C-alpha positions as CSV (number, residue, x, y, z in Angstrom):
1,X,16.2,6.0,-31.4
2,X,14.4,9.1,-30.3
3,X,15.0,10.2,-26.8
4,X,11.7,11.0,-25.1
5,X,11.6,13.7,-22.3
6,X,10.4,12.6,-18.9
7,X,7.0,14.3,-18.9
8,X,6.4,13.7,-15.2
9,X,9.6,15.4,-14.2
10,X,9.0,18.3,-16.7
11,X,5.4,18.8,-15.4
12,X,6.6,19.1,-11.8
13,X,3.8,19.3,-9.3
14,X,1.2,19.1,-12.0
15,X,2.2,15.4,-12.4
16,X,2.3,14.6,-8.7
17,X,-0.1,11.7,-8.9
18,X,1.6,10.2,-12.0
19,X,5.0,10.6,-10.3
20,X,3.8,8.9,-7.1
21,X,2.2,6.0,-9.1
22,X,5.4,5.6,-11.1
23,X,7.6,5.4,-8.0
24,X,5.2,3.0,-6.3
25,X,5.2,0.8,-9.4
26,X,9.0,0.9,-9.5
27,X,9.3,-0.1,-5.8
28,X,6.7,-2.9,-6.3
29,X,8.5,-4.2,-9.4
30,X,11.9,-4.2,-7.6
31,X,10.4,-5.9,-4.5
32,X,8.9,-8.6,-6.8
33,X,12.4,-9.2,-8.2
34,X,13.8,-9.5,-4.7
35,X,11.2,-12.1,-3.8
36,X,11.8,-14.0,-7.0
37,X,15.6,-13.9,-6.5
38,X,14.9,-15.4,-3.0
39,X,12.8,-18.1,-4.5
40,X,9.6,-16.9,-2.8
41,X,6.3,-16.4,-4.6
42,X,4.9,-13.3,-3.1
43,X,3.2,-10.1,-4.3
44,X,4.2,-6.9,-2.5
45,X,0.7,-5.6,-2.5
46,X,-0.2,-8.3,0.0
47,X,2.5,-7.1,2.4
48,X,0.4,-4.8,4.5
49,X,-2.3,-7.4,5.3
50,X,0.0,-10.3,6.0
51,X,2.3,-8.1,8.1
52,X,-0.5,-6.6,10.2
53,X,-1.9,-10.1,10.9
54,X,1.6,-11.4,11.7
55,X,2.3,-8.4,14.1
56,X,-1.2,-8.2,15.7
57,X,-2.8,-11.6,15.4
58,X,-6.2,-12.1,13.9
59,X,-7.8,-8.9,12.7
60,X,-11.1,-8.0,10.9
61,X,-11.2,-6.5,7.4
62,X,-12.3,-3.2,9.0
63,X,-9.4,-3.2,11.5
64,X,-6.9,-3.9,8.7
65,X,-8.4,-1.2,6.4
66,X,-8.3,1.4,9.2
67,X,-4.8,0.5,10.2
68,X,-3.5,0.7,6.6
69,X,-5.8,3.6,5.6
70,X,-7.1,1.7,2.6
71,X,-10.6,0.7,1.5
72,X,-12.5,-2.3,2.9
73,X,-12.9,-3.4,-0.7
74,X,-9.1,-3.6,-1.3
75,X,-8.6,-5.6,1.9
76,X,-11.5,-7.9,1.1
77,X,-10.2,-8.6,-2.4
78,X,-6.7,-9.4,-1.0
79,X,-8.3,-11.5,1.7
80,X,-10.1,-13.6,-0.9
81,X,-6.9,-14.2,-2.9
82,X,-4.9,-15.0,0.3
83,X,-7.7,-17.5,1.4
84,X,-7.6,-19.1,-2.1
85,X,-3.9,-19.7,-1.5
86,X,-4.6,-21.1,2.0
87,X,-2.4,-18.4,3.6
88,X,-5.2,-16.9,5.7
89,X,-8.5,-18.1,7.0
90,X,-11.6,-16.3,8.4
91,X,-12.4,-17.1,12.0
92,X,-15.9,-16.9,13.5
93,X,-16.9,-16.2,17.1
94,X,-20.0,-17.7,18.6
95,X,-20.6,-14.6,20.7
96,X,-20.6,-12.3,17.6
97,X,-21.2,-14.0,14.2
98,X,-20.7,-10.7,12.4
99,X,-17.1,-10.4,13.7
100,X,-14.9,-12.5,11.3
101,X,-11.2,-11.9,12.0
102,X,-8.6,-13.1,9.5
103,X,-5.8,-15.3,10.8
104,X,-2.7,-16.8,9.3
105,X,-2.9,-20.5,8.5
106,X,0.0,-22.7,9.2
107,X,1.0,-22.2,5.5
108,X,0.7,-18.4,6.0
109,X,2.9,-18.6,9.2
110,X,5.5,-20.6,7.3
111,X,5.5,-18.0,4.4
112,X,5.8,-15.1,6.9
113,X,8.7,-16.8,8.5
114,X,10.4,-17.1,5.1
115,X,9.6,-13.5,4.3
116,X,10.8,-12.0,7.6
117,X,14.4,-11.6,6.7
118,X,13.5,-10.3,3.2
119,X,11.1,-7.8,4.8
120,X,13.8,-6.7,7.2
121,X,16.3,-6.2,4.3
122,X,13.6,-4.3,2.4
123,X,12.9,-2.1,5.4
124,X,16.6,-1.3,5.8
125,X,16.9,-0.4,2.2
126,X,13.8,1.8,2.4
127,X,15.3,3.7,5.4
128,X,18.5,4.1,3.4
129,X,16.6,5.3,0.3
130,X,14.7,7.8,2.5
131,X,17.9,9.2,3.9
132,X,19.5,9.4,0.4
133,X,16.4,11.3,-0.8
134,X,16.7,13.8,1.9
135,X,14.2,12.4,4.5
136,X,11.2,12.3,2.3
137,X,8.9,10.6,4.8
138,X,8.0,13.8,6.8
139,X,7.1,15.5,3.5
140,X,4.8,12.6,2.5
141,X,3.3,12.9,6.0
142,X,2.6,16.6,5.3
143,X,1.1,15.7,1.9
144,X,-1.2,13.2,3.6
145,X,-2.2,15.7,6.3
146,X,-2.9,18.4,3.7
147,X,-5.1,16.0,1.7
148,X,-6.8,14.9,4.9
149,X,-7.5,18.6,5.8
150,X,-8.8,19.3,2.3
151,X,-9.1,16.8,-0.5
152,X,-7.9,17.3,-4.0
153,X,-11.5,17.1,-5.1
154,X,-12.6,20.0,-2.9
155,X,-9.6,22.1,-3.9
156,X,-10.3,21.5,-7.6
157,X,-14.0,22.2,-7.2
158,X,-13.3,25.5,-5.6
159,X,-10.8,26.4,-8.4
160,X,-13.3,25.5,-11.1
161,X,-16.1,27.4,-9.4
162,X,-13.9,30.5,-9.3
163,X,-13.4,30.5,-13.1
164,X,-15.8,32.5,-15.3
165,X,-16.5,29.7,-17.8
166,X,-16.3,26.7,-15.4
167,X,-18.1,23.5,-16.3
168,X,-21.3,22.7,-14.5
């Protein structure tokens, strides 16, 4: 069997996006294994939405998207699948029909109660992993801040514009 080099490690910062995706996929995969080992059918990608509603009560798609710093589209897609499984429901307010917060159903509250100890254990492990990795979270915060100050798109456009034979 031919041993393949780890391109992402070899490429260093040039493969930053690939490396972050790979780590995210690894964490999601292991989380899925934890849920399965506990006999709970749950996808980690739904954690943010369910957790926010469990912590804060009913929230709109916009509120959840803003809190998690993700797109409305991703929250709406997750909401639809959670509604299909009867874990959440959209509420309506007579005073403002446009405001449609999402709330846990009784089935959703039951699932969150089962998930609570698993989430606590995952949180503890994440904190331990962060410490083992040399306190990575502040560096991720700095990366977030740097991209917020100036996007990768803008940085790349400037680099390309500075080249003599840059694409139009």
